[in-house]
C-alpha positions as CSV (number, residue, x, y, z in Angstrom):
1,M,-0.8,2.7,-6.0
2,D,0.9,-0.3,-7.6
3,T,0.3,-3.8,-6.4
4,P,3.1,-4.6,-3.9
5,S,5.7,-7.2,-4.9
6,D,6.4,-8.1,-1.2
7,L,3.1,-9.8,-0.2
8,N,3.8,-12.3,2.5
9,D,2.4,-15.9,2.8
10,T,-0.5,-14.7,4.9
11,D,-1.5,-12.1,2.4
12,R,-1.5,-14.7,-0.4
13,E,-3.6,-17.1,1.8
14,I,-6.2,-14.3,2.5
15,L,-6.4,-13.4,-1.3
16,T,-6.8,-17.1,-2.2
17,L,-9.6,-17.6,0.3
18,L,-11.3,-14.4,-0.7
19,A,-11.1,-15.5,-4.4
20,K,-13.3,-18.4,-3.4
21,G,-15.9,-16.2,-1.6
22,R,-16.5,-13.5,0.9
23,E,-15.2,-13.9,4.5
24,T,-15.0,-12.1,7.8
25,R,-11.8,-11.4,9.6
26,G,-12.6,-14.0,12.2
27,S,-13.3,-16.7,9.6
28,L,-10.1,-15.9,7.8
29,A,-8.2,-16.1,11.0
30,D,-9.6,-19.5,11.8
31,Q,-8.9,-20.9,8.4
32,I,-5.3,-19.5,8.3
33,D,-4.7,-20.3,11.9
34,K,-3.4,-16.8,12.7
35,H,-4.6,-14.3,15.4
36,E,-7.6,-12.2,14.3
37,N,-5.8,-9.0,15.0
38,Y,-2.9,-9.9,12.7
39,I,-5.4,-10.8,10.0
40,G,-7.1,-7.4,10.5
41,E,-3.7,-5.7,10.1
42,R,-3.1,-7.6,6.8
43,L,-6.6,-6.8,5.5
44,K,-6.0,-3.1,6.2
45,W,-2.8,-3.2,4.3
46,L,-4.4,-5.2,1.4
47,R,-7.2,-2.5,1.2
48,V,-4.6,0.2,0.9
49,Y,-3.3,-1.6,-2.2
50,D,-6.9,-2.1,-3.4
51,L,-6.6,-5.9,-3.4
52,V,-9.5,-6.4,-1.0
53,R,-12.5,-4.3,0.0
54,Y,-15.4,-4.4,2.3
55,H,-18.5,-6.0,1.0
56,H,-20.4,-5.0,4.1
57,K,-18.3,-2.8,6.4
58,E,-20.8,-3.0,9.3
59,T,-20.3,-6.8,9.6
60,G,-16.7,-6.8,8.5
61,L,-17.4,-8.9,5.5
62,Y,-14.6,-8.7,3.0
63,E,-14.3,-9.6,-0.7
64,I,-11.4,-9.6,-3.2
65,S,-11.3,-6.7,-5.5
66,D,-11.0,-6.9,-9.3
67,K,-7.3,-5.9,-8.9
68,G,-6.9,-8.6,-6.3
69,E,-8.5,-11.2,-8.5
70,E,-6.1,-10.2,-11.4
71,W,-3.1,-10.3,-9.1
72,I,-4.0,-13.7,-7.6
73,S,-4.7,-15.3,-11.0
74,K,-1.2,-14.3,-12.2
75,T,0.7,-15.4,-9.1
76,V,-1.1,-18.6,-7.8
77,A,-0.9,-21.6,-10.0
């Protein structure tokens, strides 16, 4: 599946934060100031496109994928 061209601002914020290190859904929600359920939905969508992945599924710890790193390096200056 190709990387989407229609990522929203929240998706970009998630990818930028994950590029700095692993995070949980709750931690991302706090940092972005969005509801945790919304962040969870965005993470699911980002996983579909292989931009993020679970580092530890049992604790909900996420990390950016190689594809996500590549994408964020091209789009965020």
